[in-house]
Steps between C-alpha positions, in 0.01 A plus 500: 500500500373645172711494187492680167637277223679669213592286202855540370544356148854369540502374141552866400823519706821428310753737661528774763333765285196283435491389867464859615261592218267210581491574873459874443212434261324239716539687829477857378833624631541879481650662192823571684553128579874438479478158330739331743448263791547770765215697342292178470549437872410861585178487296384171649596589855227765472240265346257578784551876502259665257645845577848391386379446143750222435253253345170567328289259709635498857368248749343601830715501809547144626420345161737322264580583142545161332702495181385207287798405287363317196722238334740524794706192414563619146585846634749352750669302222500785246602780738663346809653830614171687484310211660745483791487877545119489507495241778777664704365853464143398582634346821698817570189718459334305782816485713548874480137558606514254789822659626309826560190337650277478190340178374620330182333639189618280214444138397609307193277241335699294252282345227654236272683173558848483647 
């Protein structure tokens, strides 16, 4: 299975506003992105649908979009609520796809000591 790795500079995340700004910037969410976790889930559920226009660099069908979370341990300590939401919502993106017969589309790669 092929994977596109997108680096997420978690050191720039300090609160919910910066969480959504960093992900929107790194993934190229559309201008109407709602900056909440439901909108985050919606955008990433369509990570392999170029016609949906939910991210700027969609992966091909059957491929994974890997989010490389830099300085993950420091992020988890600094922003435990956002870190937990990231892990849970990434899992939900894949669950929601599998429930309708599509393959998972999202992976997390945590860089930094825990």
